C-alpha positions in Angstrom: 159.4 -224.4 -67.0 157.6 -221.1 -67.4 153.8 -220.8 -67.7 152.2 -219.3 -70.7 150.4 -216.0 -70.1 146.7 -216.2 -70.0 145.5 -214.6 -73.2 141.8 -215.2 -72.6 141.2 -211.9 -71.0 143.1 -209.7 -73.4 143.0 -209.4 -77.2 145.5 -211.4 -79.2 146.6 -208.3 -81.1 146.8 -205.1 -78.9 146.1 -203.0 -82.1 143.1 -205.1 -82.9 144.2 -205.3 -86.6 142.3 -208.6 -87.3 139.1 -207.1 -85.9 139.4 -203.9 -88.0 140.1 -206.0 -91.1 137.1 -208.3 -90.5 134.9 -205.2 -90.1 136.2 -203.9 -93.4 135.3 -207.2 -95.0 131.8 -206.8 -93.5 131.4 -203.4 -95.0 132.6 -204.7 -98.4 130.2 -207.6 -98.3 127.4 -205.2 -97.3 128.2 -202.9 -100.3 128.3 -205.9 -102.7 125.0 -207.2 -101.4 123.4 -203.7 -101.8 124.8 -203.5 -105.4 123.5 -207.0 -106.1 120.0 -206.1 -104.8 120.0 -202.9 -106.9 121.0 -205.0 -109.9 118.3 -207.6 -109.0 115.7 -204.8 -109.0 116.8 -202.6 -111.9 118.4 -204.8 -114.6 115.2 -206.8 -115.5 113.2 -203.6 -115.6 115.8 -201.8 -117.8 116.4 -204.6 -120.2 113.0 -206.3 -120.3 114.1 -209.8 -119.6 113.8 -211.9 -116.5 117.2 -213.5 -117.3 118.9 -210.4 -115.9 117.8 -211.4 -112.4 120.5 -214.1 -112.6 123.1 -211.4 -112.3 121.7 -210.1 -109.0 121.2 -213.6 -107.6 124.8 -214.6 -108.6 126.0 -211.4 -106.9 124.2 -212.3 -103.7 125.6 -215.8 -103.7 129.2 -214.6 -104.3 128.8 -212.0 -101.6 127.7 -214.6 -99.1 130.6 -216.9 -100.1 133.1 -214.0 -99.8 131.7 -213.0 -96.4 132.0 -216.6 -95.1 135.5 -216.8 -96.4 136.5 -213.6 -94.7 135.0 -214.8 -91.4 137.0 -218.1 -91.7 140.2 -216.2 -92.4 139.6 -214.0 -89.4 139.3 -217.0 -87.2 142.4 -218.5 -88.7 144.4 -215.3 -88.1 143.2 -215.1 -84.5 144.1 -218.7 -83.8 147.6 -218.3 -85.4 148.3 -215.1 -83.5 147.1 -216.7 -80.3 149.3 -219.8 -80.7 152.5 -218.3 -82.2 152.2 -214.5 -81.6 153.3 -212.1 -84.3 155.7 -214.6 -85.9 152.8 -216.7 -87.0 152.3 -217.6 -90.6 149.1 -216.0 -91.8 146.6 -217.7 -94.1 146.6 -217.0 -97.9 144.8 -214.3 -99.8 142.3 -216.5 -101.5 139.3 -214.3 -100.4 141.0 -211.2 -101.8 141.7 -213.0 -105.1 138.1 -214.2 -105.3 136.9 -210.6 -104.7 139.2 -209.3 -107.4 137.8 -211.9 -109.9 134.2 -211.0 -109.0 134.8 -207.3 -109.5 136.6 -208.0 -112.8 133.6 -210.1 -114.0 131.1 -207.5 -113.1 133.2 -204.8 -114.8 133.6 -206.9 -117.9 129.9 -207.6 -118.0 129.1 -203.9 -117.6 131.4 -203.0 -120.4 129.9 -205.6 -122.7 126.4 -204.3 -122.0 127.4 -200.7 -122.6 129.2 -201.6 -125.9 126.2 -203.7 -127.0 123.8 -200.9 -126.4 126.1 -198.3 -128.0 126.5 -200.5 -131.1 122.8 -201.2 -131.4 121.7 -197.6 -131.4 121.3 -196.4 -135.0 123.2 -193.3 -136.0 
């Protein structure tokens, strides 16, 4: 019987791909949070209704959920790579799908607002 190598002192992935991916998710979450804070500040002032603050608050909540999902996925990838090596089955892409849905919803809302303003302006 051969002993397993001690992986505690060295990274699971020599290229540190999971770490780089997790850092990219952090930057994405930071950008989403900044955009949500800008929306929280500017939308109510631009449209004159406090209801527009819900968009910024929803953006911050979705950003926090995406960040937590990305951190959980990072831990799952590290555990899988540590146990099974590069032949490990990786977790799904639920976080990426959630991000795509969020971006689509923000874009659709932005398009609806622009069209509503354009149609409301008398010619």
